[in-house]
C-alpha positions in Angstrom: 70.7 178.8 70.6 68.1 181.9 70.6 65.6 180.1 68.7 65.7 176.6 71.5 66.0 178.8 73.6 62.7 180.7 73.1 61.5 177.3 71.8 61.9 175.3 75.2 60.8 178.4 76.8 56.7 178.3 74.8 57.0 174.5 75.4 57.3 174.5 78.7 53.1 175.9 78.8 52.8 173.2 76.1 54.4 170.6 79.4 51.9 172.5 81.6 49.1 171.1 79.7 50.4 167.9 79.3 50.7 167.6 83.7 47.8 169.5 84.1 44.9 169.1 81.5 44.8 165.7 82.8 43.9 166.2 86.4 41.6 169.5 85.8 38.9 167.6 83.5 37.5 163.9 84.3 39.2 161.0 82.3 36.3 160.4 79.1 36.2 163.9 78.0 40.1 164.2 78.3 40.7 161.7 75.6 37.8 163.1 74.0 39.7 166.4 73.6 42.7 164.9 72.6 41.4 162.6 70.3 40.3 165.5 68.6 42.8 167.8 69.2 45.2 165.4 66.9 42.5 166.1 64.6 42.7 169.3 64.5 46.4 170.1 64.3 46.8 167.6 61.5 43.6 169.5 59.0 46.9 171.8 58.0 48.9 169.2 56.4 46.1 168.6 53.8 47.1 172.0 52.9 50.0 169.6 51.2 53.2 171.3 51.8 51.8 174.5 50.3 53.1 176.8 53.3 56.3 175.1 52.8 56.3 176.4 49.3 56.1 179.6 50.5 58.8 179.8 52.3 61.3 178.3 50.2 60.2 180.8 47.8 60.1 183.6 49.7 63.7 182.6 51.4 65.8 181.4 47.9 64.0 183.3 45.0 63.3 186.4 47.3 59.4 186.1 45.6 56.3 186.6 47.8 53.4 184.3 46.9 51.3 185.1 50.2 48.7 186.2 48.8 48.0 183.8 46.3 48.5 181.3 49.4 46.1 182.7 51.6 43.3 182.7 49.6 43.6 178.9 48.2 45.0 177.9 51.1 42.0 179.5 53.0 39.4 177.9 50.0 41.3 174.7 50.5 40.8 174.7 54.0 37.2 175.3 54.4 36.5 172.1 52.1 38.3 170.0 54.3 36.7 171.9 57.6 33.0 171.1 55.8 33.6 167.7 55.6 35.5 167.3 58.8 32.4 168.6 60.0 29.8 166.4 58.1 32.1 163.8 58.7 31.7 164.6 62.2 28.1 166.3 62.4 30.0 169.0 64.7 30.5 172.9 62.2 31.9 174.2 65.7 34.6 171.1 65.5 35.8 172.2 61.1 35.3 175.4 61.8 38.4 175.1 64.2 40.5 173.3 61.6 39.5 176.1 59.5 41.2 178.4 62.4 44.3 175.7 62.3 44.8 175.9 59.1 44.9 180.2 59.2 47.1 179.5 62.3 49.1 178.2 60.2 49.4 180.0 56.8 50.1 182.9 58.7 52.5 181.4 60.8 54.8 181.0 57.3 54.8 185.2 56.4 55.5 185.4 60.3 58.5 182.9 60.3 59.2 185.1 57.0 59.1 187.7 58.4 62.3 186.8 60.7 59.2 187.2 63.8 60.2 183.3 65.5 59.4 184.1 69.1 55.6 184.9 68.1 55.6 181.8 64.6 56.3 179.5 67.8 53.5 180.8 70.0 51.0 178.5 68.0 49.9 176.0 70.1 51.4 177.3 73.4 48.8 179.8 73.3 45.6 176.9 72.6 47.6 174.9 75.7 47.4 178.3 77.8 44.1 179.2 77.1 42.5 175.7 77.0 44.3 175.1 80.4 42.3 178.4 82.0 39.1 176.7 80.4 40.0 173.2 81.7 40.5 174.4 85.7 36.9 176.3 85.7 36.2 173.6 84.1 37.9 172.4 87.2 36.0 174.3 89.7 32.1 173.6 88.6 32.5 177.4 86.7 30.8 175.7 83.7 27.2 174.5 84.4 27.7 172.1 81.7 31.1 170.4 80.7 31.8 168.6 76.9 34.7 169.3 74.3 33.6 173.3 73.3 36.0 174.0 75.4 38.3 173.2 72.8 37.1 175.0 70.1 36.8 177.9 72.3 40.1 177.7 73.0 41.5 177.6 69.9 39.5 180.4 68.9 40.4 182.5 71.8 44.1 181.7 71.2 43.1 182.8 67.3 42.2 186.2 68.3 44.9 186.6 70.7 47.6 186.0 68.8 45.9 188.2 65.4 45.8 190.9 67.0 49.2 190.4 68.6 50.5 190.3 64.9 48.4 192.9 63.7 50.1 195.4 66.3 54.0 193.9 65.2 53.5 193.7 62.0 50.8 194.8 60.7 52.3 196.7 57.5 53.7 193.3 55.7 50.6 192.2 55.5 49.6 194.8 52.9 48.2 192.7 49.3 51.1 193.2 47.2 50.2 191.3 44.5 47.6 189.2 42.1 46.0 186.3 43.5 47.7 183.4 40.8 47.0 180.0 40.6 49.5 179.5 38.4 51.1 180.6 42.3 49.4 178.2 44.7 50.6 175.0 42.1 54.7 176.0 42.4 54.1 176.6 45.8 52.0 172.9 46.0 54.8 171.4 43.5 57.9 172.5 45.8 56.6 171.9 49.0 54.8 168.9 48.0 57.5 166.7 48.7 59.2 168.2 51.3 55.8 167.5 53.4 54.9 164.1 52.0 56.3 162.1 54.6 55.5 164.7 57.5 52.5 164.2 56.6 52.3 160.0 55.8 54.1 160.1 59.7 50.6 162.0 61.1 48.6 159.1 59.5 50.8 156.5 60.9 50.0 158.0 64.3 46.4 158.7 63.7 45.8 155.6 62.7 46.9 154.0 66.9 44.7 156.7 67.8 41.7 155.7 65.8 42.0 151.7 66.3 42.6 152.9 69.8 39.2 154.7 69.9 37.0 152.4 68.3 38.6 148.8 69.9 40.8 149.6 73.1 38.9 152.9 74.3 40.0 151.5 78.0 42.9 152.7 77.2 42.0 155.9 74.8 43.1 158.6 77.7 46.5 155.8 78.6 47.2 156.3 75.3 46.7 159.8 74.5 48.6 160.9 78.2 51.6 158.6 77.0 51.4 160.0 73.6 52.2 164.0 75.7 54.7 162.8 77.5 56.6 161.0 74.5 57.0 164.5 73.1 58.9 165.8 76.0 61.9 162.9 74.2 60.7 164.0 71.0 61.2 167.7 71.4 65.0 167.3 72.7 65.4 165.1 69.3 64.3 167.8 66.9 65.7 169.9 68.6 69.6 167.8 67.8 67.5 167.1 64.7 67.2 170.6 64.0 71.1 171.5 65.1 72.4 168.6 61.9 69.2 170.3 59.2 71.8 173.2 59.7 75.0 171.6 59.8 74.0 169.3 56.7 73.1 172.5 54.5 75.9 174.3 55.8 78.2 171.4 54.4 76.7 169.0 52.7 79.6 169.0 49.4 81.3 167.5 51.8 80.2 165.4 54.2 81.1 161.9 54.3 79.4 158.3 55.1 81.5 158.8 58.6 80.3 162.0 59.6 76.9 160.5 59.8 76.8 157.9 61.4 78.7 159.3 64.0 76.1 162.1 64.4 73.3 159.3 64.6 75.5 157.7 67.5 75.5 161.0 69.3 71.8 160.8 69.2 71.5 157.9 70.0 74.0 158.9 73.1 71.3 162.0 74.4 68.7 159.2 73.6 70.0 156.7 76.5 70.5 159.3 78.3 66.5 160.8 77.8 65.1 157.5 77.8 66.7 156.5 81.9 65.5 159.9 83.1 62.6 159.6 81.3 61.9 156.0 83.3 62.6 157.6 86.6 60.3 160.5 85.7 57.1 157.7 84.5 57.7 156.4 88.6 57.5 159.6 89.8 54.5 160.2 87.9 52.7 157.3 89.3 52.5 158.5 92.4 49.4 161.2 90.5 47.8 159.9 87.7 46.3 156.6 87.8 46.0 155.9 83.7 45.1 152.5 83.0 49.0 150.9 81.8 50.5 154.5 81.5 53.6 153.6 82.5 54.0 150.7 79.9 52.5 152.5 77.3 54.8 155.5 78.6 57.7 153.2 78.1 57.3 150.8 74.4 56.3 155.1 72.5 59.4 156.0 74.2 61.4 153.3 73.1 60.3 152.8 69.1 59.5 156.0 68.2 62.9 157.9 70.4 64.4 155.4 68.5 63.1 156.2 65.0 63.3 160.2 66.0 66.9 159.1 66.5 68.1 158.0 63.0 65.3 160.6 61.7 67.8 163.1 62.7 69.9 162.7 59.4 66.6 163.0 57.5 67.6 166.1 55.5 69.5 163.9 53.4 66.8 162.6 51.7 66.1 165.8 50.2 70.2 166.8 49.5 70.8 163.5 48.4 67.6 163.1 46.1 65.8 159.5 47.2 63.1 162.1 48.5 60.0 160.2 46.5 61.4 156.6 47.4 61.7 157.7 51.0 57.9 159.0 50.7 56.7 155.5 48.9 58.5 153.7 51.7 56.9 155.1 54.5 53.8 155.1 52.4 54.1 151.4 52.3 54.6 151.7 56.1 51.3 153.2 56.7 49.2 150.5 54.5 50.9 148.0 57.2 49.8 149.8 59.9 46.1 149.8 59.1 45.5 146.4 57.3 47.0 144.4 60.9 46.3 146.6 63.7 42.8 146.2 61.4 43.2 142.2 62.2 44.7 142.7 65.6 41.7 144.7 66.9 38.8 142.6 65.4 41.0 139.7 67.1 41.7 141.2 70.0 45.1 141.0 70.3 45.7 142.8 73.3 46.5 146.6 73.3 50.4 146.1 74.2 51.2 144.5 71.2 49.8 146.2 68.7 51.6 149.0 69.9 54.7 147.3 69.8 53.7 146.4 66.1 53.5 149.7 65.3 56.9 150.4 66.9 58.3 147.4 64.9 56.4 149.2 61.5 58.3 153.1 62.0 61.7 151.3 62.4 61.5 149.7 59.0 61.4 153.2 58.6 64.6 154.3 60.3 66.4 151.2 58.7 65.5 152.1 55.0 66.8 155.8 55.5 69.8 154.7 57.4 70.6 152.0 54.7 70.3 154.3 51.5 72.0 157.4 53.2 75.2 154.7 54.0 74.9 153.8 50.1 74.6 157.3 48.6 77.2 158.5 50.8 79.7 155.7 50.0 79.4 155.8 46.5 79.7 159.4 46.7 83.3 159.4 48.5 83.9 156.3 45.8 83.4 159.2 43.0 85.7 161.4 44.7 88.3 159.0 45.1 88.0 157.4 41.2 
């Protein structure tokens, strides 16, 4: 409960960013910042689960492979960041990507030292600094305003965060073992399957954002704002999922399909209440923001992604029931279908809302497969017990 309260407290700063950033910045700059921020938050996922592998070995086998994680993780992060710098012709963008990779790596060490509040504070720190920078833009403190305020915000937040870590747990970062590529491979092997579905989900979301930027640029600011707004709903649903993960893990040997069905129904009830509140919230926001069709876009995203996250609240069963590979393959197919269909709809200039609805339907094919697989596995397990 303490962790959940801490999470909501810290994410209140992100909520402030969501609501105030578009008021402080011109719409075009706001859209560009949100686009690049999504990419920067996405870059650490290309560590392919090594950080999660570190947490697994630390908790389950009491092995500390942090030295190998940070050395090879940084090497890999540098390679990815250089590629990003070349693709976007922007060295600061690439450097910010490297810092986000370091954020994720160091976060795992902080987490295993039970400094959960500090581990959760990365993005809130960035939000606070970015808000301050944006307010200075709003009052015309800067002569020239561009995307650099995002990069400098990440750099400043990183320095502050690292100073706090150094003060609190500096003795935990002493190198106590040799660096080994074999250890890093073990981290990858253990963490890849755990994270591959999340990586593919991030790619899925990026596809929508990419085609919005390339073919429906007038909607980029609206999509960015709407996507950020629905995070309020998703945060609540992922909190329910967190409780479900703990409960499922504690009762995995005796859990039944009826229990899972009940959990999903309760999550849907939470989502239904949240959706009504969100609808009322949108009509209030309509008096303060003039983003193009943002109420309609927000409702489409909230309905489809809320449905997705409601069923996904029991996704941890994919690991417990050993069908993680299958569910990851299904997500890969859905990502490919999303890209191909988005491309075709974009070049034929299909209305933007239909593109979003298409994405919403596709992501919920994954939910249907997850639910049917969980149902099948658990019912077979119950049948074997009754024989």
